[in-house]
N, C-alpha and C positions, 0 to 999 in steps of 0.2 A: 503494500499499499504506501510505500515510500513515495512522495513527492504527486500522490493522487490528490484530486480535490474529492473531499468527504460532503454528502449531502445527506439532510436528515430530514424525512417527511413524517407528518402522525397521521393516524387512521383511528376512527372511531369505531369498533364494530357495531354493525346494524342488525337487527333482529332476521330480516330477510336474507342476509348473508347466511346465514345457518342452518345446517341439516337437520333433519328430525329429532337428533341427538344432541341438538344445543351446540354443534363444535361449527366453527366457520368452515365452508365448502370450501374445498382445495383449490377451485377455480378462482376465488377471491383473493387468495396469497398470491397468485400472479397478478391479478389486477393489482393490488397494492404495489407490487414490484414494477409493473408497467408505468404506475401514476409516480411511483419515486423517481424512476428513471427519467421520466417527461419532465418531472418538476427540478431535478440535477442539471438536466441540460439548459433550462429555460435559464436557470440560476447562473451560468457562464453564457449567456447571450444567445442560444440556439432553441427557441421555441419554436412551437408547431408551425406559425406563422411565417418564420425565416426558413424552416426546411420546405415549404410550402414554396417560396419564392426562390429558393435554390434549384427545385425541381428534384430534390431527393426526400428520401424517407429511410427508417430504420426497421428493420421486420426482424422480429424474433427466428431465430435458427434452431437453437437448441437450449433446454434450461434444464439444469440438477437442482433438486431442493431436498434437504433434509429437514424434517417436521422433529422439533424437538418436546414440545407441548401443544394443545389445542389451544385455540383461541374460543373464547364464549361471548355471547352477548354482551355489550357493555365496556368489554375491554379497550383500552387504546394501545394501540401498537405504534412503535416506532421502526421505520425501516431506515437503516443505515446504508448507503450505496456509494461506489466509486467504480471508476475504471479501471482495471487491473491490467489490462492490454490491449494495443491496437495492432493489427497486420492491415496488409492491403485494402480489405474490401471489410474487414471483420472488427469487432469490438468486443471484448468480454468485460462483463458486469457484474461487482460482486455484493451480495446484500447480507446485512446481519438486521434479524428481525428480535425485538424484544419487547417485553411488556414496559410500558412507560412508566417513569420512576423506579426502575429495579434494572439490574443488570440480568435478568433472567432472560435465557434465551427462548425463543419461540422457533424460528426457523434459520436456516443459512442455507443460500443457494448463489448459483452463477449463472448468467444468461449470455449466449453468444448471440450477437447483432450483426445482421448484416446491411451494409449500407446500399441503396437501391436507387436507380433512376427511376423517378415516377412515369416516366412516358413508357418505358419498354418493360421497367421491371427488372433489369439486369443490374447486379454488382457493380458499382462504382467505385473508386479509390476513394479512400476519406481524404 
């Protein structure tokens, strides 16, 4: 993580994000990660509008996630994210998720993003 810009986003778990057992549905962890990535990019001057003007977008290629404990309705989640690697057309972003007000880990993850040209949906150099 040396030299990486670290960004934190906060999310409150809403009732409709939970499954029949009262736990956050796994798809919502991915949504939190995606929103945190967009927030982090915007914080350094690359918001969605800028990418649209450039004719570029980021697309998730692969995500690895490890769950440490379930989230439930009313929990507040802190998603800490940073870019750990840039390659020609790819970027790897790491995520550390914990409960607000504690160091209790909820999940850890990494996503490989691919940089695409919006016109032809082909990878382009970052």
